[in-house]
N, C-alpha and C positions, 0 to 999 in steps of 0.2 A: 487492413488491420494496423493499428498503431503499435509502436514498440515502446514500452515504458522502461526507462532505465531504473536501476535500483537507486532509490533516493535515501540518502543517509538521514537518520533521525533529526540531526541539527537543521538540515534543509527543510524538512517537514515542519519543524517547530517555527521556522521563520515565515512559513506561508500563512496567509490569513485563513481564518476558519472557513470562509466561503470557498477559497481556492482548494483547501483540503477536501471539502465536501464534493466539489466538482471533480477532483482527481479520484476520489473514492468511487463516484458514479462511473467514471471512465474505466477504472480498473475492474469493477464488478461486471460491467458490460463485456469487457475483453475476456474475463475469466469465463463468463457464460458461453461466449463464442468458442473459446478453446475447449471447454468441456464437451460442447456439441461436436467439434472436430475429433475429439478423442473417442467419442462413441461411434463415429463413422469410420474411424481408422485412418484419418487423413492428417493427424497431428504430427507436425515435424519435430517439435522440441518439447517433449513431455516435462522437462524440468521447468519450463516457463510457467506451468500451472502452479507449481510449488512456490516459485518466486513471487507470483502475483498474490497468492494466498498470504504469504508472509508480509508483503507490502501493505495489503489491506489491513492485516492485523496490526501492523506498526502504526498506521494512520488512526485506527480505532483506539489504540492504546494512548496515543498522544492526545486525542480528543478527550478521552476519559481523564487523563492526568490534568488537563486544563479545567475540566468540570470540578475536579476535587482540589484544584489549586496545588498540585504537586509539581515541583520543579525538578527535572532530571537533566543530566548531561552537563550542566554547568557547575555541579558540585564537585569539589575536590576534597579527598580525604586528607586529613592532616597527619 
């Protein structure tokens, strides 16, 4: 099992769309495996599921922002 670190939004935005999609597939696969372990009772770190779900949501949000041409993170309020 691979261990994905928590990626900050800025790092995700710097990734190419292809790299983000590949990362999203990896995360979804890992989440599926962790849910199976949870059902069998062999899951070591249940907080990992929550972290993966949030990371998946973060990637999907950034993808959607790019579709809508919304720029976040670099704006500073005056």
